[in-house]
VEXDREN-2710 file (C-alpha; in Angstrom, 1 decimal):
% VEXDREN-2710
k/r/px/py/pz
1/MET/-297.8/91.9/-68.9
2/SER/-294.1/93.1/-68.5
3/THR/-291.3/92.2/-70.7
4/SER/-290.0/89.9/-68.0
5/GLY/-293.0/87.8/-68.1
6/THR/-294.7/88.7/-64.9
7/PRO/-297.8/90.9/-64.4
8/LEU/-297.1/94.4/-63.5
9/ARG/-298.0/95.5/-60.0
10/THR/-300.9/97.9/-59.7
11/SER/-300.3/101.4/-58.2
12/SER/-302.5/100.4/-55.2
13/ASP/-299.9/97.8/-54.1
14/SER/-297.6/98.9/-51.3
15/PRO/-294.0/99.3/-52.5
16/LEU/-291.3/97.2/-51.1
17/LEU/-288.8/100.1/-51.5
18/ARG/-290.2/103.7/-51.3
19/VAL/-287.9/106.6/-51.9
20/ARG/-289.3/110.2/-51.5
21/LYS/-287.6/113.5/-52.3
22/LEU/-284.1/112.0/-51.8
23/THR/-281.3/114.5/-52.1
24/LEU/-277.6/114.0/-51.8
25/ARG/-275.2/116.9/-51.8
26/PHE/-271.4/117.0/-51.6
27/GLY/-270.6/120.6/-50.7
28/GLY/-271.8/122.6/-53.7
29/LEU/-272.4/119.5/-55.9
30/THR/-275.8/118.0/-55.9
31/ALA/-275.4/114.3/-57.0
32/VAL/-279.1/113.4/-56.4
33/SER/-281.9/115.9/-56.4
34/GLU/-285.3/115.2/-55.0
35/VAL/-285.7/111.7/-56.5
36/ASP/-288.8/109.7/-56.0
37/LEU/-288.6/105.8/-56.6
38/ASP/-291.0/103.0/-55.9
39/VAL/-290.0/99.3/-56.4
40/GLN/-292.9/96.8/-55.9
41/PRO/-292.4/93.4/-54.4
42/GLY/-291.5/90.7/-56.9
43/GLU/-290.5/93.0/-59.7
44/ILE/-287.2/93.7/-61.6
45/ALA/-286.7/97.6/-61.7
46/ALA/-283.9/99.4/-63.3
47/VAL/-282.2/102.9/-63.1
48/ILE/-280.6/104.1/-66.2
49/GLY/-278.9/107.3/-67.3
50/PRO/-275.7/108.7/-68.7
51/ASN/-272.4/108.6/-66.7
52/GLY/-272.5/111.0/-63.8
53/ALA/-276.3/111.0/-63.6
54/GLY/-276.2/110.0/-60.0
55/LYS/-277.2/106.4/-60.2
56/THR/-274.6/104.9/-57.9
57/SER/-274.9/107.8/-55.5
58/LEU/-278.6/106.9/-55.2
59/PHE/-277.7/103.4/-54.5
60/ASN/-275.2/104.5/-51.9
61/ALA/-277.8/106.7/-50.2
62/ILE/-280.3/103.9/-50.1
63/THR/-277.9/101.4/-48.6
64/GLY/-276.4/103.7/-45.9
65/ILE/-273.0/104.3/-47.4
66/TYR/-273.9/108.0/-47.7
67/GLU/-276.3/109.8/-45.4
68/PRO/-278.8/111.6/-47.6
69/THR/-278.9/115.4/-47.2
70/SER/-282.7/115.1/-47.1
71/GLY/-285.5/112.7/-48.1
72/GLU/-286.9/109.5/-47.0
73/VAL/-286.1/105.8/-47.7
74/GLU/-288.5/103.1/-46.5
75/LEU/-288.3/99.3/-46.9
76/ASP/-291.5/97.4/-46.5
77/GLY/-293.2/100.5/-44.9
78/ASN/-290.4/101.0/-42.3
79/ASP/-287.8/103.7/-42.2
80/VAL/-284.4/102.1/-42.9
81/ARG/-282.8/104.4/-40.2
82/LEU/-282.5/102.9/-36.7
83/PRO/-285.5/103.8/-34.5
84/MET/-285.3/106.0/-31.6
85/THR/-286.0/103.9/-28.5
86/GLY/-285.9/104.3/-24.7
87/LYS/-282.6/102.5/-24.7
88/VAL/-281.1/104.9/-27.1
89/VAL/-282.2/107.9/-24.9
90/ALA/-280.9/106.2/-21.8
91/GLY/-277.5/105.8/-23.6
92/TRP/-277.4/109.5/-24.2
93/LEU/-278.2/110.3/-20.5
94/ALA/-275.5/107.8/-19.3
95/THR/-273.0/109.4/-21.5
96/GLY/-274.0/112.8/-20.2
97/LEU/-273.6/111.6/-16.6
98/ALA/-270.2/110.1/-17.2
99/SER/-269.1/113.3/-19.0
100/SER/-270.6/115.3/-16.0
101/LEU/-268.5/113.3/-13.5
102/LEU/-265.3/113.9/-15.6
103/PHE/-265.9/117.6/-15.7
104/LEU/-266.6/117.5/-12.0
105/PHE/-263.1/116.0/-11.4
106/ILE/-261.5/118.6/-13.6
107/ALA/-263.2/121.4/-11.6
108/ALA/-262.1/119.8/-8.3
109/GLY/-258.6/119.2/-9.6
110/ILE/-257.6/115.7/-10.5
111/ASP/-254.2/115.8/-8.8
112/ALA/-255.8/117.3/-5.7
113/THR/-258.6/114.6/-5.7
114/TRP/-255.9/111.9/-6.1
115/LYS/-254.0/113.1/-3.1
116/ALA/-257.1/113.5/-0.9
117/VAL/-258.7/110.2/-1.7
118/VAL/-255.7/107.8/-2.4
119/LYS/-252.4/109.2/-1.3
120/ALA/-253.7/110.4/2.0
121/HIS/-253.9/106.9/3.4
122/PRO/-251.4/103.9/3.2
123/PRO/-252.7/100.8/1.3
124/TRP/-253.5/98.9/4.4
125/GLU/-255.9/101.6/5.5
126/PHE/-257.7/101.9/2.2
127/THR/-261.4/101.1/2.1
128/ILE/-264.1/101.7/-0.5
129/SER/-266.4/103.4/1.9
130/GLY/-263.6/105.6/3.2
131/ALA/-262.6/106.5/-0.4
132/PHE/-266.1/107.7/-1.1
133/SER/-266.3/109.6/2.1
134/ASP/-263.0/111.4/1.3
135/LEU/-264.2/112.1/-2.2
136/PHE/-267.4/113.7/-1.1
137/ALA/-265.6/115.7/1.6
138/HIS/-263.0/116.9/-1.0
139/PHE/-265.8/118.0/-3.3
140/ALA/-267.5/119.8/-0.5
141/THR/-264.4/122.0/0.1
142/GLY/-264.5/123.3/-3.6
143/ASN/-266.4/126.1/-5.1
144/ALA/-269.9/124.8/-5.2
145/LEU/-271.1/127.2/-8.0
146/LEU/-268.0/126.4/-10.2
147/MET/-268.5/122.7/-9.7
148/LEU/-272.2/122.8/-10.5
149/LEU/-271.4/124.8/-13.7
150/PHE/-268.8/122.4/-14.8
151/SER/-271.1/119.4/-14.1
152/LEU/-273.9/121.0/-16.2
153/VAL/-271.6/121.8/-19.1
154/GLY/-270.1/118.2/-18.9
155/PHE/-273.6/116.7/-19.0
156/ALA/-274.7/118.8/-21.9
157/ILE/-271.5/118.0/-24.0
158/GLY/-271.8/114.3/-23.3
159/ALA/-275.5/113.9/-23.8
160/LEU/-275.7/116.2/-27.0
161/GLY/-272.5/114.7/-28.3
162/ALA/-273.8/111.2/-28.0
163/ARG/-277.0/112.3/-29.7
164/ALA/-275.2/113.8/-32.6
165/VAL/-273.1/110.7/-33.1
166/TRP/-276.2/108.6/-33.0
167/LEU/-278.0/110.8/-35.5
168/ARG/-275.0/110.5/-37.9
169/SER/-275.0/106.7/-37.6
170/ARG/-278.7/106.0/-37.8
171/ARG/-278.4/104.8/-41.4
172/THR/-275.4/102.4/-41.8
173/PRO/-274.7/99.7/-44.3
174/GLN/-274.9/97.1/-41.6
175/GLY/-278.3/98.2/-40.4
176/VAL/-279.7/98.5/-43.8
177/ALA/-278.3/95.0/-44.8
178/LEU/-279.8/93.4/-41.8
179/GLN/-283.2/94.8/-42.6
180/GLY/-283.1/92.9/-45.8
181/VAL/-281.2/95.0/-48.5
182/ALA/-278.2/93.5/-50.2
183/ARG/-276.2/94.9/-53.0
184/THR/-273.2/94.3/-55.4
185/PHE/-270.9/97.1/-56.5
186/GLN/-269.8/98.5/-59.9
187/ASN/-266.2/97.5/-59.0
188/ILE/-266.0/94.0/-57.7
189/ARG/-265.4/93.8/-54.0
190/LEU/-264.8/90.2/-53.2
191/PHE/-262.4/88.8/-50.6
192/HIS/-260.0/87.8/-53.3
193/HIS/-257.6/85.8/-51.1
194/MET/-260.4/83.7/-49.5
195/GLY/-262.0/80.7/-51.1
196/VAL/-265.2/80.9/-53.2
197/LEU/-267.1/79.0/-50.5
198/GLU/-265.7/81.1/-47.8
199/ASN/-266.9/84.4/-49.5
200/VAL/-270.5/83.1/-49.3
201/LEU/-270.1/81.8/-45.8
202/VAL/-268.9/85.2/-44.6
203/ALA/-272.2/86.7/-45.6
204/MET/-274.2/84.2/-43.7
205/ASP/-273.0/85.2/-40.3
206/ARG/-276.2/87.1/-39.6
207/HIS/-278.1/83.7/-39.7
208/LEU/-275.7/81.7/-37.4
209/ARG/-277.4/82.2/-34.1
210/ARG/-278.2/79.7/-31.2
211/GLY/-277.4/76.6/-33.2
212/THR/-279.7/77.4/-36.2
213/VAL/-279.3/79.0/-39.5
214/GLY/-281.6/81.9/-40.2
215/SER/-283.0/82.7/-36.8
216/GLY/-283.0/86.4/-37.6
217/SER/-282.0/87.6/-34.2
218/ALA/-279.3/89.7/-35.8
219/ALA/-281.9/91.7/-37.5
220/LYS/-283.5/92.6/-34.2
221/SER/-280.1/93.4/-32.7
222/ALA/-279.5/95.8/-35.6
223/LEU/-282.7/97.6/-35.0
224/ASP/-282.2/97.7/-31.2
225/GLY/-278.6/99.1/-31.2
226/ARG/-276.6/98.1/-34.3
227/PHE/-274.5/95.7/-32.2
228/PRO/-275.7/92.2/-31.2
229/HIS/-276.3/91.9/-27.4
230/GLY/-274.5/88.6/-27.4
231/ALA/-271.4/90.2/-28.8
232/TRP/-271.4/92.6/-25.7
233/LEU/-271.5/89.6/-23.4
234/ASP/-268.8/87.8/-25.3
235/LEU/-266.5/90.7/-24.8
236/GLY/-267.8/91.9/-21.3
237/LEU/-267.8/88.7/-19.3
238/PRO/-264.1/87.9/-19.8
239/ALA/-263.1/91.5/-19.3
240/VAL/-265.0/91.6/-16.0
241/CYS/-263.3/88.3/-15.0
242/VAL/-259.8/89.8/-15.8
243/VAL/-260.5/93.1/-13.9
244/ALA/-261.8/91.2/-10.8
245/MET/-258.7/89.0/-10.9
246/ALA/-256.4/92.0/-11.1
247/GLY/-258.3/93.7/-8.2
248/LEU/-258.1/90.6/-6.2
249/GLY/-254.4/90.4/-6.6
250/TRP/-254.0/94.1/-5.6
251/THR/-256.1/93.8/-2.4
252/THR/-254.5/90.6/-1.2
253/GLY/-251.0/91.5/-2.2
254/ASP/-250.9/94.9/-0.5
255/GLY/-252.7/93.8/2.6
256/VAL/-255.7/96.0/2.4
257/ASP/-257.3/95.9/5.8
258/ASP/-260.8/95.2/4.5
259/GLU/-262.1/91.6/4.2
260/THR/-265.2/92.6/2.4
261/LEU/-263.5/93.9/-0.9
262/PRO/-261.5/90.7/-1.7
263/SER/-264.6/88.5/-1.1
264/ILE/-266.7/90.7/-3.5
265/LEU/-264.0/90.6/-6.1
266/LEU/-263.7/86.8/-5.8
267/LEU/-267.5/86.4/-6.2
268/VAL/-267.5/88.7/-9.2
269/MET/-264.6/86.8/-10.9
270/LEU/-266.2/83.4/-10.3
271/GLY/-269.7/84.6/-11.4
272/ALA/-268.4/86.1/-14.6
273/ALA/-266.3/83.0/-15.4
274/LEU/-269.3/80.8/-14.8
275/ALA/-271.7/82.9/-16.8
276/TRP/-269.3/82.9/-19.7
277/LEU/-269.0/79.1/-19.6
278/VAL/-272.7/78.8/-19.5
279/ARG/-273.2/81.1/-22.4
280/LEU/-270.6/79.2/-24.6
281/THR/-272.3/75.9/-23.7
282/ARG/-275.9/77.2/-24.6
283/ARG/-274.6/78.6/-27.8
284/GLY/-273.2/75.2/-28.8
285/THR/-269.5/76.3/-28.9
286/LEU/-268.4/73.5/-26.5
287/THR/-270.8/70.9/-28.0
288/GLY/-271.4/69.3/-31.4
289/SER/-274.3/71.6/-32.3
290/SER/-271.7/74.2/-33.7
291/ARG/-270.4/71.7/-36.2
292/VAL/-274.2/71.0/-37.2
293/VAL/-274.7/74.7/-37.8
294/GLU/-271.5/74.9/-39.8
295/ALA/-272.6/71.9/-41.9
296/VAL/-276.0/73.4/-42.6
297/ALA/-274.3/76.8/-43.5
298/ARG/-272.0/75.0/-45.9
299/GLN/-274.9/73.2/-47.5
300/GLU/-276.8/76.4/-48.1
301/ALA/-273.7/78.1/-49.4
302/MET/-273.1/75.3/-51.9
303/GLU/-276.7/75.6/-53.0
304/LEU/-276.2/79.2/-53.7
305/LEU/-273.0/78.5/-55.6
306/LYS/-274.8/75.9/-57.7
307/PHE/-277.6/78.5/-58.3
308/VAL/-275.1/80.8/-59.9
309/GLY/-273.0/78.1/-61.6
310/LEU/-270.0/78.1/-59.4
311/ASP/-270.5/74.9/-57.2
312/LYS/-267.5/73.2/-59.0
313/ARG/-265.2/76.1/-58.2
314/ALA/-266.1/76.2/-54.4
315/GLY/-262.5/75.2/-53.3
316/ASP/-260.7/77.7/-55.6
317/LEU/-259.6/81.1/-54.5
318/ALA/-261.8/84.0/-55.6
319/ASN/-259.1/85.8/-57.5
320/SER/-258.7/82.8/-59.7
321/LEU/-262.1/83.2/-61.1
322/ALA/-262.8/84.8/-64.5
323/TYR/-264.4/88.3/-64.5
324/GLY/-267.9/87.0/-65.2
325/GLU/-267.5/84.3/-62.5
326/GLN/-266.5/86.9/-59.9
327/ARG/-269.7/89.0/-60.8
328/ARG/-271.7/85.8/-60.1
329/LEU/-269.9/85.1/-56.9
330/GLU/-270.7/88.6/-55.8
331/VAL/-274.4/87.9/-56.4
332/ALA/-274.2/84.6/-54.5
333/ARG/-272.6/86.4/-51.5
334/ALA/-275.4/89.0/-51.6
335/LEU/-278.1/86.3/-51.7
336/ALA/-276.5/84.6/-48.7
337/THR/-277.7/87.4/-46.5
338/ARG/-281.3/86.4/-47.5
339/PRO/-282.3/89.8/-48.7
340/LYS/-285.8/91.1/-49.6
341/LEU/-284.3/93.5/-52.1
342/LEU/-281.1/93.0/-54.2
343/LEU/-279.4/96.0/-55.7
344/LEU/-277.1/95.2/-58.7
345/ASP/-274.7/98.0/-59.8
346/GLU/-273.9/97.4/-63.5
347/PRO/-273.9/93.7/-63.2
348/ALA/-273.2/93.3/-67.0
349/ALA/-270.2/95.6/-67.1
350/GLY/-267.2/93.9/-68.8
351/MET/-269.3/90.8/-69.8
352/ASN/-269.2/89.3/-73.4
353/PRO/-272.6/88.7/-75.2
354/SER/-272.8/85.1/-73.9
355/GLU/-272.2/86.1/-70.3
356/THR/-274.8/88.9/-70.8
357/VAL/-277.5/86.4/-71.8
358/ASP/-276.6/84.2/-68.8
359/LEU/-276.8/87.2/-66.5
360/MET/-280.4/88.0/-67.8
361/ALA/-281.4/84.5/-67.0
362/LEU/-279.8/84.6/-63.5
363/VAL/-281.6/87.9/-62.6
364/ARG/-285.0/86.4/-63.7
365/SER/-284.1/83.3/-61.6
366/ILE/-283.4/85.6/-58.6
367/ARG/-286.8/87.2/-59.0
368/ASP/-288.3/83.8/-59.2
369/ARG/-286.8/83.0/-55.8
370/GLY/-288.8/85.8/-54.3
371/VAL/-286.1/88.5/-54.2
372/THR/-287.0/91.8/-55.7
373/VAL/-284.3/93.3/-57.9
374/LEU/-283.2/96.9/-58.6
375/LEU/-280.4/97.3/-61.0
376/ILE/-278.2/100.0/-62.6
377/GLU/-277.2/99.2/-66.1
378/HIS/-275.9/100.8/-69.2
379/HIS/-276.5/97.8/-71.4
380/MET/-279.9/98.6/-73.1
381/ARG/-280.5/95.0/-74.2
382/VAL/-280.4/93.9/-70.6
383/VAL/-282.4/96.7/-69.3
384/MET/-285.2/96.4/-71.9
385/GLY/-285.2/92.6/-71.8
386/ILE/-285.7/92.0/-68.1
387/SER/-287.1/95.2/-66.5
388/ASP/-290.7/95.7/-65.4
389/HIS/-290.2/99.4/-64.7
390/ILE/-287.4/101.7/-65.5
391/THR/-286.4/105.1/-64.0
392/VAL/-284.3/107.5/-65.9
393/LEU/-281.8/109.9/-64.2
394/VAL/-280.0/112.8/-65.7
395/HIS/-277.8/115.2/-63.7
396/GLY/-279.2/113.7/-60.5
397/LYS/-282.9/114.3/-61.4
398/ARG/-285.6/111.9/-62.4
399/ILE/-286.8/112.7/-65.9
400/ALA/-288.9/109.7/-66.6
401/HIS/-290.4/106.5/-65.1
402/GLY/-292.4/103.7/-66.8
403/THR/-292.4/100.4/-68.6
404/PRO/-289.6/99.6/-71.1
405/GLU/-291.9/100.5/-74.0
406/GLU/-292.9/103.9/-72.5
407/ILE/-289.3/104.7/-71.8
408/ARG/-288.3/103.7/-75.3
409/ARG/-290.8/106.2/-76.8
410/ASP/-290.2/109.0/-74.3
411/PRO/-288.9/112.1/-76.2
412/LYS/-287.1/113.4/-73.1
413/VAL/-285.3/110.0/-72.7
414/ILE/-284.4/109.8/-76.3
415/GLU/-282.9/113.3/-76.3
416/ALA/-281.0/112.9/-73.0
417/TYR/-279.8/109.3/-73.3
418/LEU/-281.1/106.7/-75.7
419/GLY/-280.6/109.0/-78.7
420/ALA/-276.9/108.7/-78.2
421/ASP/-277.0/105.0/-78.1
422/ASP/-275.4/102.9/-80.9
423/GLY/-277.7/100.0/-80.3
424/GLY/-275.3/97.9/-78.2
425/HIS/-274.9/100.1/-75.0
END
């Protein structure tokens, strides 16, 4: 049995969090060096070490704040990085084609193209088909080899640039959080001028989809493209409507001698407006279901505040809370994302002995709710009292891993860390 009262997991169990050979460098400084870490489902694990050992850097690399120099991070057997899909590759190609077209205009001369396609005809003679004909004719008069070369260079720059940006953003805090990882920080990061209840409601946004709480569609959106598809529609449909209205005003105001273009723009405008209204109605924005969703979200947020002992402070501003209460509010906000794994960075920092005892009980209660906990802590009474397994870091390297009793007796740990402890920290 572990010191926290639950059976230890066997090595055959598949870990919830699996970190292999994780390395994080900042220039010539290696903050984390080839660290391995397994956290089993349902356990409380701890990472300890002296100041500057790389503990918070390890957390930052796991949660996507920093991109690891090398190594793997898996949650529930899946890489926390965004997967490469056909949609992603199509985006690279589309960016390459757009860049190729831009370079083609540069090769042909933007001013010369404008004069040949637009200024060569008065507004009442302008037609879409005629504009394309003039454009192709203008391109045909240019240096074919030069334009081909510019197009290929533009495509390469666009596609490879889009790929490079995507590779750098595969692991983001948003994407990692939506896969089920939440965390608190060493320095409290609340929305201090918002209410206590509002701080928790902010974290529940991922669950507010299609009139229900916790549908999980945001998690799929994060894996598909890091931005919910619905958000693109919310922004795109009104934009299409506005552009179509502007185009309609230009064609009718200047007397363009082409009846087809104004008709197409009118249909596009009406279609976009109708689609937007239908979307708002289905989502419940124009009905009472949105109020139902808000009521359910508030009820869940109040339950979380009650869980951490802050339900009576729900209407207060976050900056009016005592230090220990702000720590608990951070925990409630993290739990509002419904994580599988909760990372706590020095949760007992600055707490008095009574608050520390309450924190230990709170962490055990979080584990009992089915949330696996990984914490960084300097307070040895907390670590030894609640942890199932402990990993020890020194100078960015793992020097020991085991149960609290094994860590307590490990000579390397005693020499590097515990031997300097005065019994309180």
